[in-house]
C-alpha positions in Angstrom: 24.8 -25.2 -12.7 22.1 -27.6 -11.8 20.4 -29.1 -14.8 16.7 -28.2 -15.0 14.5 -31.3 -15.7 11.5 -30.5 -17.8 8.1 -31.6 -16.6 5.1 -32.2 -18.9 3.9 -28.7 -18.4 7.3 -27.1 -19.3 7.5 -29.2 -22.4 4.4 -27.3 -23.7 6.0 -23.9 -23.0 7.7 -21.7 -25.6 11.2 -21.8 -24.2 12.5 -18.8 -26.2 9.7 -16.6 -24.9 10.4 -17.7 -21.4 14.0 -16.7 -22.0 12.9 -13.4 -23.4 10.9 -12.8 -20.2 13.9 -13.6 -18.2 16.0 -11.1 -20.2 13.3 -8.5 -19.7 13.4 -9.1 -15.9 17.1 -8.8 -16.0 16.7 -5.4 -17.6 14.2 -4.4 -14.9 16.6 -5.3 -12.2 19.5 -3.7 -14.0 17.5 -0.5 -14.3 16.6 -0.5 -10.6 20.2 -1.2 -9.5 21.3 2.0 -11.4 18.2 3.9 -10.2 18.9 3.2 -6.5 22.7 3.2 -6.7 23.4 6.3 -8.9 22.2 9.7 -7.9 22.0 11.1 -11.4 20.4 8.0 -12.8 18.1 10.1 -15.1 21.2 11.1 -17.0 22.7 7.6 -17.1 22.9 6.2 -20.7 22.3 2.6 -19.7 19.3 3.5 -17.6 17.9 5.6 -20.4 18.4 2.8 -23.0 16.7 0.2 -20.7 13.7 2.5 -19.9 13.0 3.3 -23.5 11.6 -0.2 -24.1 11.8 -2.7 -21.2 8.3 -2.3 -19.8 6.6 -2.2 -23.2 8.5 -5.5 -23.9 7.0 -7.1 -20.7 3.5 -5.8 -21.6 3.8 -7.0 -25.2 4.7 -10.5 -24.0 1.7 -10.4 -21.5 -0.6 -9.5 -24.4 0.9 -12.3 -26.5 -0.5 -14.8 -24.0 -3.8 -13.1 -23.3 -6.0 -14.7 -25.9 -7.2 -17.6 -23.7 -9.1 -15.3 -21.3 -12.1 -15.4 -23.6 -12.9 -18.9 -22.4 -13.7 -17.7 -18.9 -16.8 -16.0 -17.6 -16.2 -12.4 -16.6 -16.6 -13.3 -12.9 -14.1 -16.2 -13.1 -11.7 -14.2 -15.2 -11.8 -11.2 -12.7 -11.3 -13.5 -9.7 -8.4 -15.3 -11.4 -6.6 -12.1 -12.4 -7.3 -10.3 -9.1 -5.7 -13.2 -7.1 -2.8 -13.5 -9.5 -2.0 -9.7 -9.9 -3.7 -7.6 -7.3 -3.5 -9.8 -4.2 0.3 -9.8 -4.1 0.1 -6.0 -4.3 -2.2 -5.8 -1.3 0.0 -8.0 0.9 3.5 -6.8 -0.3 2.4 -3.3 -0.8 1.5 -2.7 2.8 4.6 -4.5 4.1 7.0 -2.5 1.8 5.2 0.8 2.3 5.4 0.4 6.0 9.1 -0.5 6.0 10.0 2.3 3.6 8.1 5.1 5.5 8.2 4.1 9.2 11.3 2.0 9.6 13.6 3.9 7.3 11.9 7.1 8.3 11.7 8.4 4.8 8.4 10.0 5.5 5.7 10.7 2.9 2.2 9.4 2.5 1.7 5.7 3.4 -1.3 5.7 1.0 0.8 7.2 -1.8 3.6 4.7 -1.4 1.0 1.9 -1.2 -0.5 2.9 -4.5 2.9 3.3 -6.2 4.3 -0.1 -5.2 4.3 -3.0 -7.8 2.7 -0.6 -10.2 3.3 -2.9 -13.2 1.1 -5.6 -11.8 -1.7 -3.1 -11.4 -1.2 -1.9 -15.0 -1.4 -5.5 -16.3 -4.6 -6.1 -14.3 -6.1 -3.0 -15.9 -5.0 -4.1 -19.4 -6.7 -7.5 -18.9 -9.9 -5.9 -17.7 -10.0 -3.4 -20.6 -9.2 -6.2 -23.1 -11.6 -8.8 -21.9 -14.8 -7.4 -23.7 -13.0 -7.5 -27.0 -11.5 -10.9 -26.4 -14.9 -12.2 -25.5 -17.1 -10.6 -28.2 -14.7 -9.4 -30.9 -16.5 -6.1 -31.2 -14.2 -3.5 -32.8 -16.2 -0.6 -31.4 -15.6 -1.9 -27.9 -11.9 -2.2 -28.7 -11.8 1.4 -30.1 -13.6 2.7 -27.0 -11.1 1.1 -24.6 -8.2 2.4 -26.6 -9.4 6.0 -26.6 -10.2 5.8 -22.9 -6.8 4.3 -22.0 -5.0 7.2 -23.7 -6.2 9.5 -21.0 -5.2 7.3 -18.0 -1.7 8.4 -17.3 -1.0 6.7 -14.0 0.6 3.2 -13.8 1.6 4.2 -17.3 -1.6 2.7 -18.5 -1.8 5.0 -21.5 1.4 3.4 -22.9 1.0 -0.1 -21.5 -2.4 -0.9 -22.9 -1.4 -0.2 -26.5 1.7 -2.4 -26.0 -0.5 -5.1 -24.5 -2.9 -5.0 -27.5 0.1 -5.1 -29.8 1.1 -8.3 -28.2 -2.3 -9.8 -28.8 -2.2 -8.9 -32.5 1.4 -10.1 -32.7 0.1 -13.6 -31.6 -2.7 -13.4 -34.1 -0.3 -12.7 -37.0 2.8 -14.5 -35.7 3.1 -16.8 -38.6 3.4 -13.8 -41.0 6.0 -12.3 -38.7 8.0 -15.5 -38.6 8.0 -15.7 -42.4 9.5 -12.2 -42.7 11.4 -12.3 -39.4 14.7 -11.0 -40.7 13.1 -8.1 -42.4 10.9 -7.3 -39.4 13.9 -7.4 -37.0 16.0 -5.2 -39.3 13.1 -2.6 -39.7 12.3 -2.6 -36.0 15.9 -2.1 -35.0 16.4 0.6 -37.6 13.3 2.6 -36.5 14.3 2.2 -32.8 17.8 3.5 -33.4 16.5 6.4 -35.5 13.9 7.4 -32.9 16.4 7.0 -30.0 18.4 9.9 -31.6 15.5 12.2 -30.6 15.2 10.9 -27.0 14.7 13.6 -24.4 15.5 12.9 -20.8 12.3 14.7 -19.8 10.5 11.6 -20.9 12.0 9.6 -18.0 10.9 12.4 -15.6 7.4 12.0 -16.9 7.7 8.3 -16.4 8.4 8.6 -12.6 5.7 11.2 -12.2 3.0 8.8 -13.5 3.3 5.8 -11.3 0.8 6.7 -8.6 -2.9 6.1 -8.1 -5.4 5.7 -10.9 -6.3 9.2 -12.2 -7.0 10.7 -15.5 -5.1 12.9 -17.9 -2.6 15.4 -16.5 -3.9 18.8 -17.7 -0.6 20.6 -17.0 0.5 19.8 -20.6 -1.1 20.6 -23.9 -2.9 17.8 -25.8 -0.5 18.2 -28.7 2.6 17.8 -26.6 1.0 15.0 -24.5 0.1 12.9 -27.5 3.3 13.5 -29.4 5.4 12.3 -26.5 3.0 9.4 -25.7 3.0 8.0 -29.3 6.8 8.5 -29.6 7.3 6.5 -26.4 4.9 3.8 -27.5 6.5 3.4 -31.0 10.1 3.4 -29.7 9.2 0.9 -27.0 7.4 -1.4 -29.4 10.2 -1.3 -31.9 12.8 -2.2 -29.3 10.5 -5.0 -28.1 9.8 -6.4 -31.6 13.5 -6.5 -32.3 14.2 -8.6 -29.2 11.2 -10.8 -29.9 12.6 -11.6 -33.4 16.1 -12.0 -32.1 15.1 -14.5 -29.5 12.9 -16.3 -32.0 15.8 -16.6 -34.4 18.0 -18.0 -31.7 15.4 -20.2 -30.2 17.5 -23.4 -30.6 19.9 -22.0 -27.9 17.3 -22.4 -25.2 16.6 -26.0 -26.0 20.1 -27.4 -26.7 22.1 -26.1 -23.7 21.8 -26.3 -20.0 22.3 -22.6 -19.7 19.6 -21.9 -22.2 17.2 -24.1 -20.4 18.0 -22.5 -17.1 17.4 -19.1 -18.5 14.0 -20.3 -19.8 13.3 -21.8 -16.4 13.8 -18.5 -14.7 11.6 -16.9 -17.2 8.6 -18.9 -16.0 9.0 -17.3 -12.6 9.2 -13.6 -13.6 6.0 -12.6 -11.7 7.4 -13.9 -8.4 10.9 -12.5 -9.2 9.4 -9.1 -9.8 7.6 -9.1 -6.5 10.6 -10.4 -4.6 13.0 -7.9 -6.1 10.7 -5.1 -5.2 11.0 -6.0 -1.6 14.7 -6.9 -1.4 16.1 -4.5 -4.0 13.8 -1.5 -4.1 12.7 -1.5 -0.4 15.7 -2.9 1.5 18.9 -3.0 -0.5 18.2 0.1 -2.5 18.3 2.3 0.6 21.9 1.3 1.2 23.2 1.1 -2.4 25.7 3.8 -3.2 27.7 3.6 -6.4 28.4 7.3 -7.0 32.1 7.1 -6.0 33.0 4.4 -8.5 34.2 4.8 -12.0 31.2 5.4 -14.3 32.2 2.9 -17.0 33.1 0.2 -14.5 29.8 0.8 -12.7 27.6 0.9 -15.9 29.3 -1.9 -17.9 30.7 -4.3 -15.2 29.4 -3.8 -11.7 25.7 -3.1 -12.2 25.1 -5.9 -14.8 26.9 -8.5 -12.6 25.1 -7.3 -9.5 21.8 -7.5 -11.4 22.5 -11.0 -12.6 23.2 -12.1 -9.1 20.0 -10.6 -7.8 18.0 -12.2 -10.6 19.4 -15.7 -9.9 19.1 -15.2 -6.1 15.5 -14.1 -6.4 14.7 -17.1 -8.5 16.4 -19.4 -6.1 14.5 -17.8 -3.2 11.2 -18.4 -4.9 12.1 -22.0 -5.8 13.0 -22.7 -2.1 10.2 -20.9 -0.3 7.6 -20.4 -3.1 5.6 -23.4 -2.1 5.5 -22.6 1.6 2.2 -21.8 3.1 3.1 -18.1 3.5 4.1 -17.7 -0.2 1.0 -19.7 -1.3 -1.1 -17.2 0.7 0.7 -14.1 -0.7 0.4 -15.2 -4.3 -3.1 -16.5 -3.9 -2.3 -20.1 -5.1 
């Protein structure tokens, strides 16, 4: 494996958090490989486990690094985040939606598919926009208003993601306290996660896939009591799993400084935004159409084939970005 030389910028990065981002991206790809390769993926135990916390983990990490947005004016902040998060959705969204509907002849609404694609980037963008007033002015009433409003915005999973994003910002604020009690925090978070996972209902995953479309408000088909009980259950279990991994990677932070493999993992973690976009095109739009793992042994598929395939895709997507990421086309797509 090629040794990754650290430049002055990378030396200022938190390597174990980059490694955690890389692991979170691996989980995203693993979940997608199962989703597109296995017909009954909603009943797949690995898929269920991954989807109970992997996106809250990503959003928590995003919130952890969100504090510096207060130094920008609103116009400059909005332009920066739009170029970073929404512009790739516009370019890749049209390309992927067109391929999926017209080339593969899957049919459906081009607009619907367009709104669905790269939903996580859109959700992060909304989180930054909602959080900016509080970050800038530290007004708790503004914070409370944005929290209440977010609870009723179900699409792009914003009702879950914003709380996880905010949790990441507060985690950064109280990180020293967490580090002092890190073993206790990791034990408690793991215990609560395992306890809550015993009550997991596969209907929660079906709700997940129904709420990835355009920006709309609360789904009135369910009662408020049921809606909020499921919502807070999913937020808590997602955050508990995320906090446990946060603590675990922090406690093993030396591994990502002392070894070539650890530094390579951290190196890939810096590129998760681009890996996410690339895997959406190559895995979810192209490869996913042809992936069929139904006829293979279930345990071999879940525990051997899909994680290995996911790791290969992760490394290849990172390699692809490194090789072509600085080309004019990629610079244009990612607004850099």
